[in-house]
C-alpha positions, -999 to +999 in steps of 0.1 A: +749+355+588+736+351+552+726+383+535+692+372+521+678+364+556+688+398+569+671+415+539+639+394+545+639+402+583+643+440+575+614+438+551+593+419+575+600+444+603+588+472+579+622+485+571+621+479+533+641+510+525+668+499+549+668+464+532+672+481+499+701+503+511+718+472+526+714+453+493+728+483+474+758+484+497+765+447+491+765+452+454+788+483+455+825+474+458+834+509+469+816+505+502+843+482+517+865+513+522+840+528+547+839+517+583+809+499+598+797+530+615+797+550+583+780+523+563+753+517+590+748+555+591+741+556+554+716+528+558+698+546+587+698+578+568+682+561+538+655+546+560+649+580+576+646+598+543+622+571+529+600+575+561+600+613+557+591+611+520+562+586+528+549+609+556+550+639+532+533+620+503+505+608+528+499+643+540+498+658+505+472+631+495+451+637+525+452+675+520+434+671+486+450+702+472+434+715+439+467+727+424+502+713+425+523+740+441+559+742+453+580+767+471+600+774+439+569+788+423+565+817+448+573+851+435+590+873+461+599+902+437+570+925+448 
């Protein structure tokens, strides 16, 4: 199967991150050393991370926090 139709189908299915990861793997010559399962696992992990990041970004936007805060800014010395 041709690569471009695969990328288009993934994008149509709402798996744009997976399509990007697949395209990056096709452009990287070092990926041929990995087995199919390892390469597929990397693609799935890329999609899962993108989904988690999108969910977190949406939750932060809907929270409408006044200040940008992070865990690293907490002071536990007291």
